[in-house]
N, C-alpha and C positions, 0 to 999 in steps of 0.2 A: 536495334530491335528490342522490343519490350519483352519482359519475362512475366509469366503468370505464376503467382504463388498459389499452391494447393494446400488444403488442410491435410493433416495426418489423422488417422483413426485414433480415437481416444476413448477408452472405457472408463465409465464412472458409475457410481451407485452399485458397488459390489456387495454381494451378500453370500456368505458361505462359499467363498472363492469362485463365485459366478458373477459375471458382468450382467447387470440387469439392463443397463443403458449404455449406448456408445454414440459418439459423434462420428459421422462418416468421414472417411478419408477420400482424397481425390477431388474435393469440391473447391471451386475457385474461392479463395479467401474473401474477396470483396463481396461475393454473393452470400457467403456464410455470415459475414458481418452485417450485411443489409438485413438478413433475416433476424439476426440477434437484435439489431436496432429496432426493427418493427415490434418485436415482442416486448422489449424493455420499455419502449415508449408507451405501449398499452398498459404494462404493469405500473409504470410511474403515474399515468393518468388515473388509473383505478385507485391507487393508494392515495393520491392527492384528494380524491373524493372522500375516501374513508377517514382522512385526517380530521374531517369535520364531524364525525360520528363520535359522540362522547365516550361510548363504551369501549371503543377500540382505537381512539385517537393516538394514544401513546405508542402502542405497538405498530400502528399504521405509519406513524411518523418515522420510527426507526427503520421499518422496512422500506419506506419511501426514500430515505437518505441512502440506504444500501443500494437500492435499485437505480437511483439517480447517479450514484458513483459508478456503478457498473456500466450504465449507459454512457457516461462520459469517457470511460476507458475504451469501450467499444468504438465510439466515434473517433477518438484519437488514434486507435489502432487502424481503423479504416482509412483515415487520412494518411497515415504513414505508409500503409500498403499501397494505396493509390499513387503516392509520390514515388515509391520505389519502382512500381510496375511501369510508370510512365517515364522514368529516368533512363537516359541512354546507358547501356551496360558497358563497362570497361572490361575488355578482354583479358587484362592483366590480373584482374581480381577473380579468385576462384568463386564458383557458384556455390551458394550456401542455402541451407534451409530445406524446406519440404519439396523443392522442385527437382530433387534427384541429383543435384550436382555434388561435387566433391567438397569436403570440409577443409 
């Protein structure tokens, strides 16, 4: 039986001890990674175009490499999650992570 991994709620962009943004918990990780992949691919494409604009090419190039690296990490994470979710589960190994199992 395969196991679906879910996201945990994560607050970020805090100001004056208030969370301005948060990532939702309880979302299928593969769907969340798909959404992140789509957004990062758009950012990488836009930055690649800006790299040819002389006034911003240096900053665009640095941002492009950062976004491209983030995209690679998201893609690798997605592949790892899919492999884990599709693998047969061993009853002798305790359930770990955001699925609610014991650590």
